[in-house]
NULOKE-19179 format. One record per atom (N, C-alpha, C, O): residue in three letters; residue number from 0; x, y, z. Coordinates in nm, 3 decimals, decimal comma, always signed. Example, Ala and Ser with C-alpha at 12.3 -4.5 7.8 and 13.67 -1.06 7.14 Angstrom:
2
  res    n     east    north       up
  ALA    0   +1,319   -0,569   +0,780
  ALA    0   +1,230   -0,450   +0,780
  ALA    0   +1,320   -0,330   +0,780
  ALA    0   +1,424   -0,332   +0,846
  SER    1   +1,285   -0,225   +0,708
  SER    1   +1,367   -0,106   +0,714
  SER    1   +1,290   +0,003   +0,787
  SER    1   +1,341   +0,114   +0,804
END
This chain:
112
  res    n     east    north       up
  MET    0   +0,084   -0,117   +0,000
  MET    0   +0,000   +0,000   +0,000
  MET    0   +0,089   +0,125   +0,000
  MET    0   +0,194   +0,127   +0,065
  ILE    1   +0,048   +0,225   -0,071
  ILE    1   +0,121   +0,351   -0,077
  ILE    1   +0,093   +0,429   +0,052
  ILE    1   -0,022   +0,449   +0,090
  ALA    2   +0,200   +0,473   +0,117
  ALA    2   +0,186   +0,548   +0,242
  ALA    2   +0,121   +0,684   +0,216
  ALA    2   +0,151   +0,750   +0,116
  ALA    3   +0,034   +0,725   +0,305
  ALA    3   -0,030   +0,856   +0,299
  ALA    3   +0,055   +0,953   +0,380
  ALA    3   +0,038   +0,966   +0,501
  THR    4   +0,147   +1,019   +0,313
  THR    4   +0,239   +1,111   +0,380
  THR    4   +0,186   +1,254   +0,375
  THR    4   +0,104   +1,287   +0,290
  PRO    5   +0,234   +1,339   +0,466
  PRO    5   +0,193   +1,480   +0,463
  PRO    5   +0,265   +1,553   +0,350
  PRO    5   +0,347   +1,494   +0,280
  ASP    6   +0,233   +1,678   +0,334
  ASP    6   +0,306   +1,759   +0,237
  ASP    6   +0,453   +1,768   +0,279
  ASP    6   +0,482   +1,778   +0,398
  PRO    7   +0,544   +1,763   +0,182
  PRO    7   +0,687   +1,776   +0,214
  PRO    7   +0,716   +1,913   +0,273
  PRO    7   +0,637   +2,006   +0,258
  PRO    8   +0,829   +1,927   +0,340
  PRO    8   +0,938   +1,829   +0,349
  PRO    8   +0,920   +1,732   +0,465
  PRO    8   +0,856   +1,762   +0,566
  TYR    9   +0,979   +1,614   +0,448
  TYR    9   +0,991   +1,512   +0,551
  TYR    9   +1,106   +1,422   +0,509
  TYR    9   +1,165   +1,442   +0,403
  LEU   10   +1,139   +1,322   +0,589
  LEU   10   +1,252   +1,236   +0,560
  LEU   10   +1,206   +1,096   +0,522
  LEU   10   +1,100   +1,050   +0,565
  ALA   11   +1,288   +1,029   +0,441
  ALA   11   +1,265   +0,890   +0,404
  ALA   11   +1,388   +0,809   +0,440
  ALA   11   +1,500   +0,847   +0,407
  ALA   12   +1,367   +0,698   +0,509
  ALA   12   +1,474   +0,603   +0,538
  ALA   12   +1,453   +0,485   +0,443
  ALA   12   +1,354   +0,413   +0,454
  ILE   13   +1,546   +0,468   +0,350
  ILE   13   +1,534   +0,364   +0,247
  ILE   13   +1,626   +0,249   +0,285
  ILE   13   +1,748   +0,264   +0,287
  PHE   14   +1,567   +0,134   +0,316
  PHE   14   +1,641   +0,015   +0,357
  PHE   14   +1,634   -0,088   +0,246
  PHE   14   +1,529   -0,149   +0,224
  SER   15   +1,745   -0,108   +0,176
  SER   15   +1,755   -0,209   +0,070
  SER   15   +1,828   -0,329   +0,128
  SER   15   +1,930   -0,313   +0,194
  SER   16   +1,777   -0,449   +0,103
  SER   16   +1,839   -0,566   +0,164
  SER   16   +1,829   -0,689   +0,076
  SER   16   +1,739   -0,702   -0,007
  GLN   17   +1,923   -0,779   +0,099
  GLN   17   +1,921   -0,912   +0,038
  GLN   17   +1,910   -1,013   +0,150
  GLN   17   +2,001   -1,024   +0,232
  ARG   18   +1,800   -1,087   +0,155
  ARG   18   +1,774   -1,185   +0,260
  ARG   18   +1,862   -1,309   +0,242
  ARG   18   +1,902   -1,344   +0,131
  THR   19   +1,889   -1,374   +0,354
  THR   19   +1,950   -1,506   +0,353
  THR   19   +1,840   -1,610   +0,337
  THR   19   +1,722   -1,575   +0,338
  GLU   20   +1,877   -1,736   +0,321
  GLU   20   +1,780   -1,845   +0,305
  GLU   20   +1,704   -1,870   +0,435
  GLU   20   +1,759   -1,853   +0,543
  GLY   21   +1,578   -1,910   +0,423
  GLY   21   +1,498   -1,950   +0,538
  GLY   21   +1,441   -1,832   +0,616
  GLY   21   +1,493   -1,720   +0,608
  ASP   22   +1,335   -1,856   +0,689
  ASP   22   +1,268   -1,750   +0,763
  ASP   22   +1,339   -1,716   +0,894
  ASP   22   +1,365   -1,599   +0,922
  GLN   23   +1,371   -1,816   +0,975
  GLN   23   +1,444   -1,798   +1,101
  GLN   23   +1,382   -1,691   +1,191
  GLN   23   +1,453   -1,621   +1,263
  GLY   24   +1,250   -1,679   +1,187
  GLY   24   +1,181   -1,580   +1,270
  GLY   24   +1,171   -1,442   +1,208
  GLY   24   +1,121   -1,349   +1,271
  TYR   25   +1,218   -1,428   +1,085
  TYR   25   +1,221   -1,298   +1,019
  TYR   25   +1,080   -1,241   +0,998
  TYR   25   +1,056   -1,124   +1,028
  GLY   26   +0,989   -1,322   +0,948
  GLY   26   +0,855   -1,273   +0,915
  GLY   26   +0,785   -1,212   +1,035
  GLY   26   +0,728   -1,102   +1,026
  ALA   27   +0,788   -1,282   +1,147
  ALA   27   +0,724   -1,230   +1,268
  ALA   27   +0,791   -1,102   +1,316
  ALA   27   +0,724   -1,008   +1,358
  MET   28   +0,925   -1,098   +1,309
  MET   28   +0,996   -0,977   +1,354
  MET   28   +0,967   -0,860   +1,260
  MET   28   +0,951   -0,747   +1,307
  ALA   29   +0,960   -0,884   +1,131
  ALA   29   +0,931   -0,776   +1,036
  ALA   29   +0,794   -0,716   +1,065
  ALA   29   +0,777   -0,594   +1,063
  GLU   30   +0,695   -0,801   +1,091
  GLU   30   +0,562   -0,752   +1,126
  GLU   30   +0,565   -0,670   +1,255
  GLU   30   +0,502   -0,565   +1,264
  ARG   31   +0,639   -0,719   +1,353
  ARG   31   +0,649   -0,648   +1,481
  ARG   31   +0,717   -0,513   +1,464
  ARG   31   +0,678   -0,416   +1,529
  MET   32   +0,818   -0,505   +1,377
  MET   32   +0,889   -0,378   +1,357
  MET   32   +0,798   -0,273   +1,295
  MET   32   +0,805   -0,156   +1,332
  VAL   33   +0,713   -0,313   +1,202
  VAL   33   +0,618   -0,218   +1,143
  VAL   33   +0,519   -0,171   +1,249
  VAL   33   +0,489   -0,052   +1,259
  GLU   34   +0,470   -0,265   +1,328
  GLU   34   +0,378   -0,232   +1,438
  GLU   34   +0,443   -0,135   +1,536
  GLU   34   +0,382   -0,036   +1,578
  LEU   35   +0,568   -0,163   +1,573
  LEU   35   +0,641   -0,079   +1,668
  LEU   35   +0,673   +0,058   +1,608
  LEU   35   +0,660   +0,160   +1,677
  ALA   36   +0,713   +0,062   +1,482
  ALA   36   +0,744   +0,189   +1,416
  ALA   36   +0,622   +0,281   +1,416
  ALA   36   +0,634   +0,401   +1,438
  ARG   37   +0,505   +0,223   +1,393
  ARG   37   +0,381   +0,302   +1,392
  ARG   37   +0,356   +0,372   +1,525
  ARG   37   +0,287   +0,474   +1,529
  GLU   38   +0,410   +0,319   +1,632
  GLU   38   +0,392   +0,377   +1,765
  GLU   38   +0,493   +0,487   +1,796
  GLU   38   +0,479   +0,556   +1,897
  GLN   39   +0,594   +0,505   +1,711
  GLN   39   +0,701   +0,599   +1,739
  GLN   39   +0,662   +0,742   +1,703
  GLN   39   +0,603   +0,765   +1,597
  PRO   40   +0,694   +0,838   +1,790
  PRO   40   +0,670   +0,979   +1,755
  PRO   40   +0,747   +1,015   +1,627
  PRO   40   +0,864   +0,980   +1,611
  GLY   41   +0,680   +1,084   +1,538
  GLY   41   +0,743   +1,128   +1,414
  GLY   41   +0,730   +1,032   +1,299
  GLY   41   +0,769   +1,065   +1,187
  PHE   42   +0,675   +0,912   +1,321
  PHE   42   +0,655   +0,815   +1,213
  PHE   42   +0,541   +0,862   +1,125
  PHE   42   +0,435   +0,902   +1,174
  LEU   43   +0,562   +0,857   +0,992
  LEU   43   +0,459   +0,904   +0,898
  LEU   43   +0,401   +0,794   +0,811
  LEU   43   +0,289   +0,808   +0,762
  GLY   44   +0,474   +0,685   +0,791
  GLY   44   +0,425   +0,577   +0,706
  GLY   44   +0,537   +0,486   +0,661
  GLY   44   +0,654   +0,513   +0,685
  VAL   45   +0,498   +0,376   +0,593
  VAL   45   +0,597   +0,279   +0,545
  VAL   45   +0,544   +0,211   +0,419
  VAL   45   +0,424   +0,190   +0,403
  GLU   46   +0,637   +0,177   +0,331
  GLU   46   +0,608   +0,099   +0,210
  GLU   46   +0,717   -0,006   +0,199
  GLU   46   +0,834   +0,022   +0,224
  SER   47   +0,679   -0,129   +0,160
  SER   47   +0,777   -0,236   +0,156
  SER   47   +0,744   -0,337   +0,047
  SER   47   +0,627   -0,364   +0,020
  ALA   48   +0,848   -0,391   -0,016
  ALA   48   +0,831   -0,495   -0,118
  ALA   48   +0,954   -0,586   -0,116
  ALA   48   +1,064   -0,541   -0,086
  ARG   49   +0,933   -0,714   -0,148
  ARG   49   +1,043   -0,810   -0,157
  ARG   49   +1,015   -0,904   -0,273
  ARG   49   +0,901   -0,948   -0,291
  ASP   50   +1,118   -0,934   -0,352
  ASP   50   +1,099   -1,023   -0,466
  ASP   50   +1,128   -1,169   -0,429
  ASP   50   +1,170   -1,198   -0,317
  ALA   51   +1,105   -1,259   -0,524
  ALA   51   +1,120   -1,403   -0,499
  ALA   51   +1,265   -1,442   -0,470
  ALA   51   +1,289   -1,547   -0,410
  GLN   52   +1,361   -1,361   -0,511
  GLN   52   +1,502   -1,390   -0,485
  GLN   52   +1,551   -1,332   -0,352
  GLN   52   +1,668   -1,346   -0,318
  GLY   53   +1,462   -1,267   -0,278
  GLY   53   +1,497   -1,217   -0,146
  GLY   53   +1,544   -1,073   -0,141
  GLY   53   +1,579   -1,023   -0,034
  PHE   54   +1,546   -1,004   -0,257
  PHE   54   +1,584   -0,862   -0,256
  PHE   54   +1,462   -0,781   -0,215
  PHE   54   +1,353   -0,800   -0,269
  GLY   55   +1,480   -0,690   -0,118
  GLY   55   +1,368   -0,609   -0,072
  GLY   55   +1,406   -0,464   -0,049
  GLY   55   +1,523   -0,431   -0,028
  ILE   56   +1,305   -0,380   -0,054
  ILE   56   +1,320   -0,238   -0,021
  ILE   56   +1,206   -0,199   +0,071
  ILE   56   +1,089   -0,225   +0,042
  THR   57   +1,242   -0,138   +0,182
  THR   57   +1,143   -0,081   +0,274
  THR   57   +1,176   +0,067   +0,289
  THR   57   +1,289   +0,103   +0,320
  VAL   58   +1,077   +0,150   +0,267
  VAL   58   +1,093   +0,294   +0,283
  VAL   58   +1,002   +0,336   +0,398
  VAL   58   +0,881   +0,319   +0,392
  SER   59   +1,063   +0,390   +0,502
  SER   59   +0,983   +0,446   +0,611
  SER   59   +0,997   +0,597   +0,607
  SER   59   +1,104   +0,650   +0,576
  TYR   60   +0,889   +0,665   +0,639
  TYR   60   +0,884   +0,811   +0,630
  TYR   60   +0,875   +0,868   +0,771
  TYR   60   +0,802   +0,817   +0,856
  TRP   61   +0,952   +0,977   +0,794
  TRP   61   +0,965   +1,035   +0,928
  TRP   61   +0,959   +1,187   +0,922
  TRP   61   +0,996   +1,248   +0,822
  ARG   62   +0,912   +1,246   +1,028
  ARG   62   +0,898   +1,390   +1,038
  ARG   62   +1,033   +1,461   +1,035
  ARG   62   +1,048   +1,564   +0,969
  ASP   63   +1,134   +1,405   +1,106
  ASP   63   +1,263   +1,473   +1,118
  ASP   63   +1,373   +1,374   +1,157
  ASP   63   +1,346   +1,257   +1,183
  GLU   64   +1,497   +1,423   +1,160
  GLU   64   +1,611   +1,337   +1,192
  GLU   64   +1,605   +1,284   +1,335
  GLU   64   +1,647   +1,171   +1,360
  ALA   65   +1,555   +1,362   +1,428
  ALA   65   +1,543   +1,315   +1,566
  ALA   65   +1,451   +1,194   +1,575
  ALA   65   +1,478   +1,102   +1,652
  SER   66   +1,344   +1,193   +1,497
  SER   66   +1,252   +1,079   +1,497
  SER   66   +1,321   +0,953   +1,446
  SER   66   +1,302   +0,845   +1,502
  ILE   67   +1,401   +0,967   +1,342
  ILE   67   +1,477   +0,853   +1,289
  ILE   67   +1,579   +0,805   +1,391
  ILE   67   +1,595   +0,684   +1,411
  ALA   68   +1,649   +0,896   +1,455
  ALA   68   +1,749   +0,860   +1,555
  ALA   68   +1,685   +0,786   +1,673
  ALA   68   +1,740   +0,689   +1,723
  ASN   69   +1,568   +0,833   +1,715
  ASN   69   +1,498   +0,766   +1,825
  ASN   69   +1,453   +0,626   +1,785
  ASN   69   +1,459   +0,533   +1,866
  TRP   70   +1,410   +0,610   +1,661
  TRP   70   +1,371   +0,478   +1,611
  TRP   70   +1,492   +0,384   +1,607
  TRP   70   +1,483   +0,269   +1,648
  LYS   71   +1,604   +0,433   +1,558
  LYS   71   +1,726   +0,352   +1,552
  LYS   71   +1,768   +0,307   +1,692
  LYS   71   +1,818   +0,196   +1,708
  ALA   72   +1,747   +0,392   +1,792
  ALA   72   +1,789   +0,363   +1,929
  ALA   72   +1,687   +0,280   +2,009
  ALA   72   +1,717   +0,237   +2,120
  ASN   73   +1,567   +0,257   +1,954
  ASN   73   +1,465   +0,180   +2,025
  ASN   73   +1,521   +0,042   +2,060
  ASN   73   +1,577   -0,026   +1,974
  ALA   74   +1,505   -0,001   +2,185
  ALA   74   +1,565   -0,126   +2,233
  ALA   74   +1,518   -0,248   +2,154
  ALA   74   +1,598   -0,334   +2,119
  GLU   75   +1,389   -0,257   +2,127
  GLU   75   +1,337   -0,372   +2,053
  GLU   75   +1,387   -0,370   +1,908
  GLU   75   +1,417   -0,474   +1,851
  HIS   76   +1,394   -0,252   +1,850
  HIS   76   +1,447   -0,237   +1,715
  HIS   76   +1,596   -0,273   +1,711
  HIS   76   +1,643   -0,330   +1,612
  ALA   77   +1,669   -0,241   +1,817
  ALA   77   +1,813   -0,275   +1,824
  ALA   77   +1,833   -0,427   +1,821
  ALA   77   +1,928   -0,475   +1,760
  VAL   78   +1,744   -0,502   +1,885
  VAL   78   +1,750   -0,649   +1,880
  VAL   78   +1,731   -0,696   +1,736
  VAL   78   +1,805   -0,782   +1,688
  ALA   79   +1,631   -0,641   +1,667
  ALA   79   +1,606   -0,678   +1,527
  ALA   79   +1,725   -0,641   +1,439
  ALA   79   +1,761   -0,717   +1,348
  GLN   80   +1,787   -0,526   +1,463
  GLN   80   +1,905   -0,487   +1,385
  GLN   80   +2,017   -0,589   +1,403
  GLN   80   +2,082   -0,628   +1,305
  ARG   81   +2,041   -0,631   +1,527
  ARG   81   +2,147   -0,728   +1,552
  ARG   81   +2,118   -0,861   +1,482
  ARG   81   +2,206   -0,919   +1,419
  LEU   82   +1,994   -0,909   +1,493
  LEU   82   +1,956   -1,033   +1,427
  LEU   82   +1,968   -1,021   +1,275
  LEU   82   +2,007   -1,116   +1,208
  GLY   83   +1,935   -0,903   +1,223
  GLY   83   +1,950   -0,880   +1,079
  GLY   83   +2,094   -0,894   +1,036
  GLY   83   +2,123   -0,962   +0,937
  ARG   84   +2,185   -0,831   +1,108
  ARG   84   +2,328   -0,841   +1,074
  ARG   84   +2,380   -0,984   +1,090
  ARG   84   +2,460   -1,031   +1,009
  ASP   85   +2,333   -1,053   +1,196
  ASP   85   +2,386   -1,185   +1,228
  ASP   85   +2,329   -1,299   +1,145
  ASP   85   +2,399   -1,396   +1,117
  GLN   86   +2,199   -1,288   +1,104
  GLN   86   +2,141   -1,404   +1,037
  GLN   86   +2,044   -1,377   +0,923
  GLN   86   +2,029   -1,464   +0,836
  TRP   87   +1,977   -1,263   +0,916
  TRP   87   +1,872   -1,245   +0,816
  TRP   87   +1,916   -1,183   +0,685
  TRP   87   +1,852   -1,205   +0,582
  TYR   88   +2,023   -1,106   +0,687
  TYR   88   +2,065   -1,035   +0,566
  TYR   88   +2,205   -1,075   +0,522
  TYR   88   +2,297   -1,082   +0,603
  GLY   89   +2,218   -1,100   +0,391
  GLY   89   +2,349   -1,119   +0,332
  GLY   89   +2,412   -0,985   +0,300
  GLY   89   +2,534   -0,972   +0,296
  ALA   90   +2,327   -0,886   +0,276
  ALA   90   +2,373   -0,749   +0,247
  ALA   90   +2,258   -0,653   +0,274
  ALA   90   +2,141   -0,690   +0,261
  PHE   91   +2,293   -0,530   +0,312
  PHE   91   +2,190   -0,427   +0,326
  PHE   91   +2,256   -0,289   +0,320
  PHE   91   +2,375   -0,273   +0,347
  HIS   92   +2,175   -0,191   +0,284
  HIS   92   +2,216   -0,050   +0,284
  HIS   92   +2,098   +0,033   +0,334
  HIS   92   +1,983   +0,005   +0,301
  LEU   93   +2,129   +0,134   +0,413
  LEU   93   +2,028   +0,228   +0,462
  LEU   93   +2,066   +0,365   +0,411
  LEU   93   +2,179   +0,409   +0,427
  ARG   94   +1,971   +0,432   +0,350
  ARG   94   +1,992   +0,567   +0,299
  ARG   94   +1,886   +0,658   +0,358
  ARG   94   +1,767   +0,625   +0,357
  ILE   95   +1,928   +0,773   +0,408
  ILE   95   +1,835   +0,871   +0,463
  ILE   95   +1,827   +0,988   +0,365
  ILE   95   +1,929   +1,045   +0,327
  CYS   96   +1,706   +1,022   +0,325
  CYS   96   +1,685   +1,125   +0,223
  CYS   96   +1,580   +1,225   +0,270
  CYS   96   +1,491   +1,192   +0,348
  ARG   97   +1,593   +1,345   +0,221
  ARG   97   +1,493   +1,449   +0,247
  ARG   97   +1,399   +1,455   +0,126
  ARG   97   +1,444   +1,474   +0,014
  VAL   98   +1,271   +1,438   +0,151
  VAL   98   +1,170   +1,449   +0,045
  VAL   98   +1,134   +1,596   +0,030
  VAL   98   +1,080   +1,657   +0,122
  GLU   99   +1,164   +1,650   -0,086
  GLU   99   +1,137   +1,792   -0,113
  GLU   99   +1,007   +1,813   -0,189
  GLU   99   +0,938   +1,913   -0,171
  ARG  100   +0,975   +1,717   -0,275
  ARG  100   +0,856   +1,725   -0,359
  ARG  100   +0,788   +1,590   -0,364
  ARG  100   +0,852   +1,486   -0,350
  GLU  101   +0,657   +1,593   -0,384
  GLU  101   +0,582   +1,470   -0,402
  GLU  101   +0,467   +1,498   -0,499
  GLU  101   +0,400   +1,600   -0,489
  TYR  102   +0,447   +1,407   -0,590
  TYR  102   +0,331   +1,416   -0,677
  TYR  102   +0,294   +1,276   -0,722
  TYR  102   +0,376   +1,185   -0,713
  GLY  103   +0,172   +1,256   -0,768
  GLY  103   +0,131   +1,124   -0,811
  GLY  103   -0,017   +1,120   -0,843
  GLY  103   -0,082   +1,224   -0,860
  LEU  104   -0,069   +1,001   -0,851
  LEU  104   -0,208   +0,977   -0,883
  LEU  104   -0,263   +0,874   -0,786
  LEU  104   -0,203   +0,769   -0,767
  ASP  105   -0,373   +0,903   -0,726
  ASP  105   -0,444   +0,810   -0,639
  ASP  105   -0,589   +0,815   -0,684
  ASP  105   -0,656   +0,916   -0,667
  SER  106   -0,638   +0,706   -0,740
  SER  106   -0,771   +0,706   -0,799
  SER  106   -0,881   +0,743   -0,698
  SER  106   -0,987   +0,791   -0,737
  SER  107   -0,854   +0,719   -0,569
  SER  107   -0,956   +0,753   -0,470
  SER  107   -0,950   +0,900   -0,428
  SER  107   -1,047   +0,953   -0,373
  MET  108   -0,835   +0,966   -0,454
  MET  108   -0,818   +1,103   -0,408
  MET  108   -0,792   +1,202   -0,522
  MET  108   -0,793   +1,323   -0,501
  GLY  109   -0,768   +1,152   -0,641
  GLY  109   -0,730   +1,240   -0,751
  GLY  109   -0,581   +1,268   -0,749
  GLY  109   -0,507   +1,208   -0,672
  ARG  110   -0,538   +1,358   -0,832
  ARG  110   -0,395   +1,391   -0,838
  ARG  110   -0,353   +1,473   -0,718
  ARG  110   -0,432   +1,550   -0,663
  ARG  111   -0,227   +1,455   -0,677
  ARG  111   -0,170   +1,533   -0,568
  ARG  111   -0,076   +1,634   -0,626
  ARG  111   -0,016   +1,712   -0,552
END
């Protein structure tokens, strides 16, 4: 689902990853991380996709850098980060970007 973000500016954390073989608890943790992120001050939305070969991109949207820093420091999220490095990802990159402009088409809302 496309995230319903406010008018820019805001920040996007783009997490690109290549999964390792097997679930090893990944699915449940991924669901919990989205649930937990939604509870964080400054969280604006998330979009995520993964292909059959295990390559995925998750983009989370945040009000400001402090919100992203607080999310990174969250204790439960820190556990997931460690497990990701140790067993779930063969490779990953995180990029933080400032969204300056947004436009698109949403059939239920018209053009933005």
